[in-house]
DRENDO-1510 file (C-alpha; in Angstrom, 1 decimal, always signed):
<recs>
REC; n; res; u; v; w
REC; 1; UNK; +0.0; +0.0; +0.0 .
REC; 2; UNK; +2.9; +2.4; +0.5 .
REC; 3; UNK; +4.5; +2.1; -2.9 .
REC; 4; UNK; +3.2; +5.5; -4.0 .
REC; 5; UNK; +4.6; +7.5; -1.1 .
REC; 6; UNK; +7.9; +8.6; -2.7 .
REC; 7; UNK; +6.2; +10.2; -5.8 .
REC; 8; UNK; +2.9; +11.3; -4.4 .
REC; 9; UNK; +4.1; +14.9; -3.8 .
REC; 10; UNK; +4.6; +15.2; -7.6 .
REC; 11; UNK; +1.0; +14.2; -8.1 .
REC; 12; UNK; -0.5; +17.0; -5.9 .
REC; 13; UNK; -0.3; +19.7; -8.6 .
REC; 14; UNK; -1.8; +17.4; -11.2 .
REC; 15; UNK; -4.6; +16.0; -8.9 .
REC; 16; UNK; -5.7; +19.4; -7.6 .
REC; 17; UNK; -4.8; +21.8; -10.4 .
REC; 18; UNK; -5.7; +19.5; -13.3 .
REC; 19; UNK; -7.3; +21.2; -16.2 .
REC; 20; UNK; -9.5; +18.7; -17.8 .
REC; 21; UNK; -10.3; +18.7; -21.5 .
REC; 22; UNK; -14.0; +18.9; -22.5 .
REC; 23; UNK; -14.5; +20.5; -25.9 .
REC; 24; UNK; -17.9; +22.1; -26.4 .
REC; 25; UNK; -17.9; +21.7; -30.2 .
REC; 26; UNK; -16.4; +19.0; -32.3 .
REC; 27; UNK; -12.8; +19.9; -33.2 .
REC; 28; UNK; -11.7; +20.3; -36.8 .
REC; 29; UNK; -10.0; +17.0; -37.7 .
REC; 30; UNK; -9.1; +17.4; -41.4 .
REC; 31; UNK; -8.4; +16.9; -44.2 .
REC; 32; UNK; -9.9; +20.3; -45.1 .
REC; 33; UNK; -11.0; +20.5; -48.7 .
REC; 34; UNK; -13.0; +22.9; -50.9 .
REC; 35; UNK; -16.1; +22.0; -52.8 .
REC; 36; UNK; -17.6; +24.8; -54.8 .
REC; 37; UNK; -18.4; +27.6; -52.3 .
REC; 38; UNK; -18.0; +25.4; -49.2 .
REC; 39; UNK; -15.1; +24.5; -47.0 .
REC; 40; UNK; -15.3; +20.9; -45.9 .
REC; 41; UNK; -13.9; +19.0; -43.0 .
REC; 42; UNK; -13.8; +15.3; -43.9 .
REC; 43; UNK; -16.6; +16.0; -46.3 .
REC; 44; UNK; -18.8; +17.9; -43.9 .
REC; 45; UNK; -19.3; +21.7; -44.3 .
REC; 46; UNK; -17.4; +23.7; -41.6 .
REC; 47; UNK; -17.1; +27.3; -40.8 .
REC; 48; UNK; -13.8; +28.4; -39.2 .
REC; 49; UNK; -14.0; +30.7; -36.2 .
REC; 50; UNK; -10.9; +32.0; -34.5 .
REC; 51; UNK; -8.5; +34.6; -33.4 .
REC; 52; UNK; -5.5; +36.4; -35.0 .
REC; 53; UNK; -2.5; +35.4; -32.9 .
REC; 54; UNK; +0.4; +37.8; -32.2 .
REC; 55; UNK; +3.7; +37.3; -30.4 .
REC; 56; UNK; +2.4; +39.3; -27.5 .
REC; 57; UNK; -0.2; +36.6; -26.8 .
REC; 58; UNK; +2.2; +33.7; -27.0 .
REC; 59; UNK; +3.8; +33.7; -23.6 .
REC; 60; UNK; +2.1; +30.4; -22.8 .
REC; 61; UNK; +0.9; +29.1; -26.2 .
REC; 62; UNK; -0.6; +25.8; -25.0 .
REC; 63; UNK; -2.6; +27.4; -22.2 .
REC; 64; UNK; -3.7; +30.2; -24.6 .
REC; 65; UNK; -4.9; +27.8; -27.3 .
REC; 66; UNK; -6.6; +25.7; -24.7 .
REC; 67; UNK; -8.6; +28.7; -23.6 .
REC; 68; UNK; -9.6; +29.4; -27.2 .
REC; 69; UNK; -10.5; +25.8; -28.0 .
REC; 70; UNK; -12.1; +24.5; -24.9 .
REC; 71; UNK; -13.5; +27.5; -23.1 .
REC; 72; UNK; -14.2; +29.9; -26.0 .
REC; 73; UNK; -15.5; +27.3; -28.4 .
REC; 74; UNK; -13.3; +28.4; -31.3 .
REC; 75; UNK; -11.9; +26.0; -33.9 .
REC; 76; UNK; -9.1; +27.9; -35.6 .
REC; 77; UNK; -6.4; +30.5; -35.2 .
REC; 78; UNK; -4.4; +32.7; -37.6 .
REC; 79; UNK; -0.7; +32.4; -36.8 .
REC; 80; UNK; +2.1; +34.4; -38.4 .
REC; 81; UNK; +4.8; +32.1; -39.7 .
REC; 82; UNK; +7.3; +34.3; -37.9 .
REC; 83; UNK; +6.2; +32.9; -34.6 .
REC; 84; UNK; +7.8; +29.6; -35.4 .
REC; 85; UNK; +6.9; +25.9; -35.6 .
REC; 86; UNK; +6.5; +25.4; -31.9 .
REC; 87; UNK; +3.5; +27.8; -31.8 .
REC; 88; UNK; +1.9; +26.1; -34.8 .
REC; 89; UNK; +2.4; +22.7; -33.1 .
REC; 90; UNK; +0.9; +24.0; -29.9 .
REC; 91; UNK; -2.2; +25.1; -31.8 .
REC; 92; UNK; -2.5; +21.8; -33.6 .
REC; 93; UNK; -2.1; +19.9; -30.3 .
REC; 94; UNK; -5.1; +21.9; -29.1 .
REC; 95; UNK; -7.2; +20.5; -32.0 .
REC; 96; UNK; -7.3; +23.9; -33.8 .
REC; 97; UNK; -7.1; +24.5; -37.5 .
REC; 98; UNK; -4.2; +26.9; -38.3 .
REC; 99; UNK; -4.2; +29.6; -41.0 .
REC; 100; UNK; -0.5; +30.2; -41.4 .
REC; 101; UNK; +0.1; +33.7; -42.7 .
REC; 102; UNK; +3.2; +35.2; -44.1 .
REC; 103; UNK; +4.5; +31.7; -45.1 .
REC; 104; UNK; +7.1; +31.1; -47.7 .
REC; 105; UNK; +8.5; +28.0; -49.3 .
REC; 106; UNK; +10.1; +26.5; -46.1 .
REC; 107; UNK; +6.7; +26.7; -44.4 .
REC; 108; UNK; +4.9; +25.4; -47.6 .
REC; 109; UNK; +7.2; +22.3; -47.5 .
REC; 110; UNK; +6.8; +21.7; -43.7 .
REC; 111; UNK; +3.1; +22.4; -43.3 .
REC; 112; UNK; +1.5; +22.2; -46.7 .
REC; 113; UNK; +0.4; +18.5; -46.4 .
REC; 114; UNK; -0.9; +18.9; -42.8 .
REC; 115; UNK; -4.7; +18.2; -42.9 .
REC; 116; UNK; -5.5; +21.2; -40.5 .
REC; 117; UNK; -3.1; +23.8; -41.8 .
REC; 118; UNK; -4.2; +26.4; -44.5 .
REC; 119; UNK; -1.4; +28.4; -46.0 .
REC; 120; UNK; -2.2; +32.1; -46.4 .
REC; 121; UNK; -0.3; +33.7; -49.2 .
REC; 122; UNK; -0.3; +37.1; -50.8 .
REC; 123; UNK; -2.1; +38.0; -54.0 .
REC; 124; UNK; +1.1; +37.9; -56.1 .
REC; 125; UNK; +2.0; +34.3; -55.1 .
REC; 126; UNK; +1.9; +31.7; -57.8 .
REC; 127; UNK; -0.4; +28.9; -56.4 .
REC; 128; UNK; +1.3; +26.4; -58.7 .
REC; 129; UNK; +4.6; +27.1; -56.8 .
REC; 130; UNK; +2.8; +26.4; -53.5 .
REC; 131; UNK; +1.5; +23.1; -54.9 .
REC; 132; UNK; +4.9; +22.3; -56.2 .
REC; 133; UNK; +6.3; +22.7; -52.7 .
REC; 134; UNK; +3.9; +20.0; -51.4 .
REC; 135; UNK; +0.8; +21.8; -50.4 .
REC; 136; UNK; -2.1; +19.4; -50.6 .
REC; 137; UNK; -4.9; +21.3; -48.8 .
REC; 138; UNK; -6.7; +24.6; -49.3 .
REC; 139; UNK; -4.7; +27.8; -49.6 .
REC; 140; UNK; -5.9; +31.2; -48.5 .
REC; 141; UNK; -5.3; +34.0; -50.9 .
REC; 142; UNK; -6.9; +37.4; -51.6 .
REC; 143; UNK; -7.9; +38.5; -55.0 .
REC; 144; UNK; -10.2; +37.3; -57.8 .
REC; 145; UNK; -11.1; +33.7; -58.4 .
REC; 146; UNK; -8.4; +31.8; -60.2 .
REC; 147; UNK; -8.1; +28.3; -61.7 .
REC; 148; UNK; -7.2; +26.4; -58.5 .
REC; 149; UNK; -10.3; +24.8; -57.1 .
REC; 150; UNK; -8.8; +24.5; -53.6 .
REC; 151; UNK; -8.5; +28.2; -52.7 .
REC; 152; UNK; -10.2; +30.0; -49.8 .
REC; 153; UNK; -10.4; +33.7; -50.4 .
REC; 154; UNK; -9.1; +35.9; -47.6 .
REC; 155; UNK; -10.6; +39.4; -47.3 .
REC; 156; UNK; -10.8; +42.5; -45.1 .
REC; 157; UNK; -14.5; +43.3; -44.6 .
REC; 158; UNK; -16.3; +46.5; -43.7 .
REC; 159; UNK; -18.7; +47.0; -40.8 .
REC; 160; UNK; -22.4; +47.6; -40.5 .
REC; 161; UNK; -24.8; +47.0; -43.3 .
REC; 162; UNK; -22.1; +46.9; -46.0 .
REC; 163; UNK; -20.0; +44.3; -44.2 .
REC; 164; UNK; -20.1; +41.8; -47.1 .
REC; 165; UNK; -19.8; +44.2; -50.0 .
REC; 166; UNK; -16.1; +43.7; -50.6 .
REC; 167; UNK; -16.6; +39.9; -51.1 .
REC; 168; UNK; -20.2; +39.8; -52.4 .
REC; 169; UNK; -19.0; +38.7; -55.9 .
REC; 170; UNK; -17.3; +35.7; -54.3 .
REC; 171; UNK; -20.3; +34.5; -52.2 .
REC; 172; UNK; -21.8; +31.4; -53.7 .
REC; 173; UNK; -18.8; +30.8; -55.9 .
REC; 174; UNK; -15.9; +30.1; -53.4 .
REC; 175; UNK; -15.4; +29.9; -49.6 .
REC; 176; UNK; -14.4; +33.2; -48.0 .
REC; 177; UNK; -12.3; +33.7; -44.8 .
REC; 178; UNK; -12.6; +37.2; -43.2 .
REC; 179; UNK; -9.0; +37.4; -42.0 .
REC; 180; UNK; -9.5; +41.0; -41.1 .
REC; 181; UNK; -12.8; +42.8; -40.6 .
REC; 182; UNK; -14.4; +45.8; -38.9 .
REC; 183; UNK; -13.0; +49.3; -38.5 .
REC; 184; UNK; -9.2; +49.8; -38.4 .
REC; 185; UNK; -9.3; +49.1; -34.7 .
REC; 186; UNK; -11.3; +46.0; -35.2 .
REC; 187; UNK; -13.6; +47.0; -32.4 .
REC; 188; UNK; -17.1; +48.2; -31.7 .
REC; 189; UNK; -19.8; +46.1; -30.0 .
REC; 190; UNK; -22.8; +46.7; -32.2 .
REC; 191; UNK; -20.9; +46.8; -35.4 .
REC; 192; UNK; -19.1; +43.6; -34.5 .
REC; 193; UNK; -22.3; +41.9; -33.7 .
REC; 194; UNK; -23.8; +42.9; -37.0 .
REC; 195; UNK; -20.7; +41.8; -38.8 .
REC; 196; UNK; -20.7; +38.4; -37.1 .
REC; 197; UNK; -24.4; +38.0; -38.0 .
REC; 198; UNK; -23.7; +38.7; -41.6 .
REC; 199; UNK; -20.7; +36.4; -41.7 .
REC; 200; UNK; -22.5; +33.5; -40.1 .
REC; 201; UNK; -25.6; +33.9; -42.3 .
REC; 202; UNK; -23.5; +33.6; -45.4 .
REC; 203; UNK; -21.2; +30.8; -44.0 .
REC; 204; UNK; -18.2; +33.0; -44.1 .
REC; 205; UNK; -15.3; +31.9; -41.9 .
REC; 206; UNK; -13.8; +34.6; -39.7 .
REC; 207; UNK; -10.8; +35.5; -37.5 .
REC; 208; UNK; -11.4; +38.0; -34.6 .
REC; 209; UNK; -9.1; +40.8; -33.5 .
REC; 210; UNK; -5.6; +40.3; -32.3 .
REC; 211; UNK; -5.3; +37.8; -29.4 .
REC; 212; UNK; -3.9; +40.3; -26.8 .
REC; 213; UNK; -7.3; +42.1; -26.8 .
REC; 214; UNK; -8.9; +38.8; -25.6 .
REC; 215; UNK; -6.6; +37.5; -22.9 .
REC; 216; UNK; -8.7; +36.3; -20.0 .
REC; 217; UNK; -7.9; +38.2; -16.8 .
REC; 218; UNK; -5.9; +40.8; -18.6 .
REC; 219; UNK; -6.4; +44.5; -18.6 .
REC; 220; UNK; -9.5; +45.8; -20.4 .
REC; 221; UNK; -8.5; +47.1; -23.8 .
REC; 222; UNK; -10.0; +49.2; -26.6 .
REC; 223; UNK; -11.5; +46.0; -27.9 .
REC; 224; UNK; -13.4; +45.0; -24.7 .
REC; 225; UNK; -16.8; +45.3; -26.5 .
REC; 226; UNK; -15.6; +43.0; -29.3 .
REC; 227; UNK; -14.2; +40.5; -26.8 .
REC; 228; UNK; -17.6; +40.4; -25.1 .
REC; 229; UNK; -19.4; +40.1; -28.5 .
REC; 230; UNK; -17.2; +37.1; -29.6 .
REC; 231; UNK; -17.7; +35.3; -26.2 .
REC; 232; UNK; -21.4; +35.9; -26.5 .
REC; 233; UNK; -21.5; +34.6; -30.1 .
REC; 234; UNK; -19.3; +31.5; -29.5 .
REC; 235; UNK; -20.7; +30.4; -26.2 .
REC; 236; UNK; -24.4; +31.3; -26.8 .
REC; 237; UNK; -24.9; +33.2; -23.5 .
REC; 238; UNK; -27.1; +36.3; -23.9 .
REC; 239; UNK; -25.0; +38.2; -21.4 .
REC; 240; UNK; -21.7; +37.3; -23.0 .
REC; 241; UNK; -20.4; +35.4; -20.0 .
REC; 242; UNK; -21.5; +33.0; -17.3 .
REC; 243; UNK; -23.0; +30.3; -19.6 .
REC; 244; UNK; -22.9; +26.7; -18.4 .
REC; 245; UNK; -23.3; +23.7; -20.5 .
REC; 246; UNK; -23.6; +20.0; -19.6 .
REC; 247; UNK; -21.0; +19.1; -22.3 .
REC; 248; UNK; -18.5; +21.5; -20.6 .
REC; 249; UNK; -18.4; +19.4; -17.5 .
REC; 250; UNK; -15.5; +16.8; -17.3 .
REC; 251; UNK; -13.6; +14.6; -15.0 .
REC; 252; UNK; -10.8; +16.7; -13.4 .
REC; 253; UNK; -8.3; +14.1; -14.7 .
REC; 254; UNK; -9.4; +14.9; -18.3 .
REC; 255; UNK; -11.3; +13.2; -21.0 .
REC; 256; UNK; -14.5; +14.1; -22.8 .
REC; 257; UNK; -17.7; +15.5; -21.2 .
REC; 258; UNK; -18.8; +13.3; -18.4 .
REC; 259; UNK; -21.8; +12.8; -16.0 .
REC; 260; UNK; -21.6; +13.7; -12.3 .
REC; 261; UNK; -20.1; +10.8; -10.2 .
REC; 262; UNK; -20.4; +10.7; -6.4 .
REC; 263; UNK; -17.1; +11.5; -4.8 .
REC; 264; UNK; -15.4; +12.4; -8.1 .
REC; 265; UNK; -13.2; +15.5; -8.7 .
REC; 266; UNK; -14.8; +17.2; -11.7 .
REC; 267; UNK; -14.2; +20.4; -13.7 .
REC; 268; UNK; -16.8; +22.9; -14.9 .
REC; 269; UNK; -15.8; +25.2; -17.8 .
REC; 270; UNK; -17.5; +28.5; -17.3 .
REC; 271; UNK; -17.2; +32.0; -18.7 .
REC; 272; UNK; -15.9; +34.8; -16.4 .
REC; 273; UNK; -17.8; +33.7; -13.3 .
REC; 274; UNK; -14.9; +32.8; -11.1 .
REC; 275; UNK; -12.1; +35.1; -9.7 .
REC; 276; UNK; -9.9; +36.8; -12.3 .
REC; 277; UNK; -6.9; +35.4; -10.4 .
REC; 278; UNK; -7.0; +31.6; -9.8 .
REC; 279; UNK; -7.8; +30.6; -6.2 .
REC; 280; UNK; -6.8; +27.2; -4.8 .
REC; 281; UNK; -8.6; +25.9; -1.8 .
REC; 282; UNK; -7.1; +25.3; +1.6 .
REC; 283; UNK; -8.4; +22.7; +4.1 .
REC; 284; UNK; -9.9; +24.1; +7.2 .
REC; 285; UNK; -9.0; +23.0; +10.8 .
REC; 286; UNK; -11.4; +20.0; +10.4 .
REC; 287; UNK; -9.8; +18.9; +7.1 .
REC; 288; UNK; -12.7; +20.1; +5.0 .
REC; 289; UNK; -12.8; +21.9; +1.6 .
REC; 290; UNK; -14.5; +25.2; +1.4 .
REC; 291; UNK; -17.9; +25.6; -0.2 .
REC; 292; UNK; -17.0; +29.1; -1.6 .
REC; 293; UNK; -13.8; +30.4; -3.2 .
REC; 294; UNK; -13.3; +34.1; -3.8 .
REC; 295; UNK; -17.1; +34.6; -4.2 .
REC; 296; UNK; -17.6; +31.5; -6.4 .
REC; 297; UNK; -20.1; +28.8; -5.5 .
REC; 298; UNK; -21.4; +25.7; -7.3 .
REC; 299; UNK; -24.8; +24.5; -6.3 .
REC; 300; UNK; -25.7; +20.8; -7.0 .
REC; 301; UNK; -29.4; +20.3; -6.4 .
REC; 302; UNK; -29.2; +23.6; -4.4 .
REC; 303; UNK; -26.5; +22.5; -2.1 .
REC; 304; UNK; -23.0; +24.1; -2.3 .
REC; 305; UNK; -20.3; +21.6; -3.5 .
REC; 306; UNK; -16.8; +21.5; -2.0 .
REC; 307; UNK; -14.4; +23.5; -4.2 .
REC; 308; UNK; -10.8; +22.7; -5.0 .
REC; 309; UNK; -9.9; +25.5; -7.4 .
REC; 310; UNK; -11.7; +28.4; -9.2 .
REC; 311; UNK; -10.7; +31.0; -11.8 .
REC; 312; UNK; -12.6; +33.1; -14.4 .
REC; 313; UNK; -13.0; +30.2; -16.8 .
REC; 314; UNK; -12.9; +27.0; -14.7 .
REC; 315; UNK; -14.1; +25.5; -11.3 .
REC; 316; UNK; -12.8; +22.2; -9.9 .
REC; 317; UNK; -15.0; +20.6; -7.3 .
REC; 318; UNK; -15.8; +17.3; -5.5 .
REC; 319; UNK; -19.2; +15.8; -6.3 .
REC; 320; UNK; -21.1; +15.0; -3.1 .
REC; 321; UNK; -21.3; +11.3; -2.2 .
REC; 322; UNK; -24.9; +11.9; -1.4 .
REC; 323; UNK; -26.0; +12.2; -5.1 .
REC; 324; UNK; -27.8; +9.1; -6.2 .
REC; 325; UNK; -26.7; +7.4; -9.4 .
REC; 326; UNK; -29.4; +7.2; -12.0 .
REC; 327; UNK; -30.9; +10.5; -10.9 .
REC; 328; UNK; -30.5; +13.9; -12.6 .
REC; 329; UNK; -29.0; +16.8; -10.6 .
REC; 330; UNK; -29.3; +20.5; -11.2 .
REC; 331; UNK; -26.1; +22.5; -11.5 .
REC; 332; UNK; -25.7; +26.3; -11.2 .
REC; 333; UNK; -22.6; +28.5; -10.6 .
REC; 334; UNK; -22.6; +31.8; -8.7 .
REC; 335; UNK; -19.8; +34.3; -9.2 .
REC; 336; UNK; -19.8; +37.3; -6.9 .
REC; 337; UNK; -23.6; +36.8; -6.7 .
REC; 338; UNK; -24.1; +36.6; -10.4 .
REC; 339; UNK; -25.8; +33.4; -11.4 .
REC; 340; UNK; -25.2; +31.2; -14.4 .
REC; 341; UNK; -28.0; +29.4; -16.1 .
REC; 342; UNK; -29.2; +26.3; -14.4 .
REC; 343; UNK; -28.7; +22.9; -16.2 .
REC; 344; UNK; -29.6; +19.3; -15.5 .
REC; 345; UNK; -26.8; +16.7; -15.5 .
REC; 346; UNK; -27.2; +12.9; -15.1 .
REC; 347; UNK; -25.5; +11.2; -12.2 .
REC; 348; UNK; -23.7; +7.9; -13.0 .
REC; 349; UNK; -22.2; +5.2; -10.8 .
REC; 350; UNK; -18.8; +5.8; -12.2 .
REC; 351; UNK; -17.0; +7.6; -15.1 .
REC; 352; UNK; -13.3; +6.9; -14.3 .
REC; 353; UNK; -10.3; +8.7; -15.8 .
REC; 354; UNK; -6.6; +8.4; -15.0 .
REC; 355; UNK; -4.4; +11.4; -14.2 .
REC; 356; UNK; -1.9; +12.0; -17.0 .
REC; 357; UNK; +0.5; +14.4; -18.6 .
REC; 358; UNK; -1.6; +15.9; -21.4 .
REC; 359; UNK; +1.5; +16.9; -23.4 .
REC; 360; UNK; +2.5; +13.2; -23.7 .
REC; 361; UNK; -0.7; +11.3; -22.8 .
REC; 362; UNK; +1.4; +9.2; -20.3 .
REC; 363; UNK; -0.4; +8.5; -17.0 .
REC; 364; UNK; +0.9; +9.6; -13.7 .
REC; 365; UNK; +2.1; +6.2; -12.3 .
REC; 366; UNK; +4.7; +4.9; -9.9 .
REC; 367; UNK; +6.8; +1.8; -10.5 .
REC; 368; UNK; +7.3; -0.9; -7.8 .
REC; 369; UNK; +10.5; +0.9; -6.6 .
REC; 370; UNK; +8.6; +4.2; -6.1 .
REC; 371; UNK; +10.1; +5.8; -9.2 .
REC; 372; UNK; +7.9; +7.8; -11.6 .
REC; 373; UNK; +6.9; +5.6; -14.6 .
REC; 374; UNK; +8.3; +7.0; -17.9 .
REC; 375; UNK; +10.3; +6.3; -20.9 .
REC; 376; UNK; +13.5; +6.2; -18.9 .
REC; 377; UNK; +11.9; +4.2; -16.1 .
REC; 378; UNK; +9.4; +1.7; -17.6 .
REC; 379; UNK; +7.6; -0.9; -15.6 .
REC; 380; UNK; +9.0; -4.4; -15.7 .
REC; 381; UNK; +7.0; -7.6; -16.6 .
REC; 382; UNK; +5.3; -9.0; -13.5 .
REC; 383; UNK; +6.0; -5.9; -11.5 .
REC; 384; UNK; +3.5; -3.8; -9.5 .
REC; 385; UNK; +2.4; -0.5; -11.0 .
REC; 386; UNK; +0.5; +2.2; -9.1 .
REC; 387; UNK; -2.0; +4.4; -11.0 .
REC; 388; UNK; -4.1; +7.4; -9.8 .
REC; 389; UNK; -7.5; +8.6; -11.0 .
REC; 390; UNK; -10.9; +9.9; -10.0 .
REC; 391; UNK; -14.5; +9.1; -10.9 .
REC; 392; UNK; -14.7; +5.6; -9.4 .
REC; 393; UNK; -17.9; +6.4; -7.5 .
REC; 394; UNK; -18.9; +5.3; -4.1 .
REC; 395; UNK; -16.7; +3.4; -1.7 .
REC; 396; UNK; -17.4; +0.7; +0.9 .
REC; 397; UNK; -18.4; +2.3; +4.1 .
REC; 398; UNK; -19.3; +5.9; +4.9 .
REC; 399; UNK; -17.4; +8.8; +3.5 .
REC; 400; UNK; -17.9; +12.5; +4.2 .
REC; 401; UNK; -18.1; +14.8; +1.2 .
REC; 402; UNK; -15.3; +17.4; +1.1 .
REC; 403; UNK; -13.2; +15.7; +3.7 .
REC; 404; UNK; -9.9; +13.9; +3.3 .
REC; 405; UNK; -10.0; +10.1; +3.2 .
REC; 406; UNK; -9.0; +8.4; +6.5 .
REC; 407; UNK; -6.2; +6.0; +7.1 .
REC; 408; UNK; -8.3; +2.9; +6.5 .
REC; 409; UNK; -8.1; +3.2; +2.7 .
REC; 410; UNK; -11.8; +3.2; +1.7 .
REC; 411; UNK; -12.3; +0.6; -1.1 .
REC; 412; UNK; -14.0; +1.3; -4.4 .
REC; 413; UNK; -17.5; -0.3; -4.2 .
REC; 414; UNK; -17.8; -1.4; -7.8 .
REC; 415; UNK; -15.7; -4.0; -9.6 .
REC; 416; UNK; -12.4; -2.7; -11.0 .
REC; 417; UNK; -10.3; -3.9; -13.9 .
REC; 418; UNK; -7.2; -2.6; -15.8 .
REC; 419; UNK; -5.8; -3.5; -19.2 .
REC; 420; UNK; -2.3; -2.5; -20.3 .
REC; 421; UNK; -1.9; -3.0; -24.0 .
REC; 422; UNK; -4.2; -5.9; -24.9 .
REC; 423; UNK; -3.5; -7.7; -21.6 .
REC; 424; UNK; -5.4; -7.7; -18.3 .
REC; 425; UNK; -3.4; -6.6; -15.3 .
REC; 426; UNK; -4.2; -8.2; -11.9 .
REC; 427; UNK; -5.8; -5.6; -9.7 .
REC; 428; UNK; -4.3; -5.8; -6.2 .
REC; 429; UNK; -6.0; -2.8; -4.6 .
REC; 430; UNK; -8.4; +0.0; -5.6 .
REC; 431; UNK; -9.4; +2.6; -3.1 .
REC; 432; UNK; -9.1; +6.2; -2.0 .
REC; 433; UNK; -5.8; +7.6; -0.9 .
REC; 434; UNK; -5.6; +8.6; +2.8 .
REC; 435; UNK; -5.1; +12.3; +3.3 .
REC; 436; UNK; -6.6; +13.2; -0.1 .
REC; 437; UNK; -10.0; +14.1; -1.4 .
REC; 438; UNK; -11.6; +12.2; -4.3 .
REC; 439; UNK; -8.3; +10.6; -5.4 .
REC; 440; UNK; -8.3; +6.9; -6.2 .
REC; 441; UNK; -5.2; +4.6; -6.2 .
REC; 442; UNK; -5.1; +1.4; -8.2 .
REC; 443; UNK; -2.3; -1.1; -7.7 .
REC; 444; UNK; -1.9; -3.6; -10.5 .
REC; 445; UNK; +0.5; -6.4; -11.3 .
REC; 446; UNK; +1.6; -6.5; -14.9 .
REC; 447; UNK; +1.5; -9.9; -16.7 .
REC; 448; UNK; +4.7; -11.9; -16.6 .
REC; 449; UNK; +6.4; -12.2; -20.0 .
REC; 450; UNK; +9.8; -11.9; -21.6 .
REC; 451; UNK; +11.4; -8.5; -21.3 .
REC; 452; UNK; +11.6; -6.4; -24.5 .
REC; 453; UNK; +12.4; -2.8; -25.6 .
REC; 454; UNK; +10.6; -0.2; -23.6 .
REC; 455; UNK; +7.4; +1.0; -25.2 .
REC; 456; UNK; +4.3; +3.1; -24.4 .
REC; 457; UNK; +1.2; +0.9; -24.1 .
REC; 458; UNK; -2.4; +2.1; -23.9 .
REC; 459; UNK; -3.9; +1.7; -20.4 .
REC; 460; UNK; -7.6; +1.6; -19.7 .
REC; 461; UNK; -9.2; +1.7; -16.2 .
REC; 462; UNK; -12.7; +0.2; -15.9 .
REC; 463; UNK; -15.0; +0.6; -12.9 .
REC; 464; UNK; -18.3; -1.3; -13.1 .
REC; 465; UNK; -19.2; -1.2; -16.8 .
REC; 466; UNK; -17.5; +2.2; -17.5 .
REC; 467; UNK; -14.0; +2.4; -18.9 .
REC; 468; UNK; -11.7; +5.5; -19.0 .
REC; 469; UNK; -12.2; +7.3; -22.3 .
REC; 470; UNK; -9.2; +9.7; -22.4 .
REC; 471; UNK; -6.4; +8.0; -24.4 .
REC; 472; UNK; -3.6; +7.3; -22.0 .
REC; 473; UNK; -0.4; +5.2; -22.0 .
REC; 474; UNK; +2.1; +3.7; -19.6 .
REC; 475; UNK; +5.7; +2.8; -20.2 .
REC; 476; UNK; +6.4; -0.9; -20.0 .
REC; 477; UNK; +9.4; -3.1; -20.9 .
</recs>
């Protein structure tokens, strides 16, 4: 039972600061193609909606793109080639389509065949040269319609009633991407709303103003009205913030949208309802989590839930053990007294996920000697491996919501199984970790076999009849 002690401190930040992944809208998967006047994603019409990215907004590209993709419901970004390959890769890792502007032959050769990269070239560029450099997907180019059937036409649009006039001859003949639109400042609430309405009605893809104008928690800029308009448009909330969706609720360890599970750590993705600066919970003298953080509360069936973390766009909480599987619970968030909408979310017996490093998809696991499992320290055949997760549901015996687990190791009530690769691992223990809240530990013994070169094998944790859905791997030899 004590195999995990050496490395458990490293798990704390992941377990209690984990930012789960629960996209609101399907991501663009590619390949992107053009058919007449439509842009297609795997044959399905798609409208790209995104932000223009600048160097100023790229201090933390993965976090920034995660906000745009997961919390703002955008599916594309427009990135200058000058920012470099690492920024493009970060955007692609966040399941965004990338419009790469200012690109030249080196970028054409590197990115031209990527199914979610559209190369944006200037009006004087010979499209044949772009194709000759290996581009296999749509190219964005301003100017009149040419002979290449795989061109999306970039344009700067006006505002107000004449927003579409510059590209009206193209509508119905070729897909249009509004790479720049609005007044020179790109701002203005009412004009921006009318422009978005016109673009959406005609199926015109669009990029918003420069990213620094949109950074959550940053200083209000000249484009504050446009920021609020875009959030309103992409999230569907009439007030432009505070909207809550059932498919924006996920296991705190990650994975797709999930039901509520008794005792689980879960994440709600919200819009500007939490504190601008992130607030992490502290246990009180009784070892209890708070029910309010910096003015933020989450009500489940009208009862405040224990909170682990809150910021303007996310709240992590523990689901009360008292919720009954098979029922439906109401969820509502209050931020400084401002309520979100109220939604109904099903309650399930279990929806397990394993904590992992999202950059690599490798689980947080400890080997039998207490070392952190990884490429340089794979688990050996027949050895014990310790995994950590949440979402296993109720435990045997009483548990107090919002309180740390006691020293008796409360056992998971439902049957537990684990597969590594295509082989079942023997489950030695599955229960809550003493001193933690909502954190499950699973000890397994790997099958015995001949040793081989270290490799990353898929791992799936099943509780009852629900298996973990977030792709994850563990290093084994």
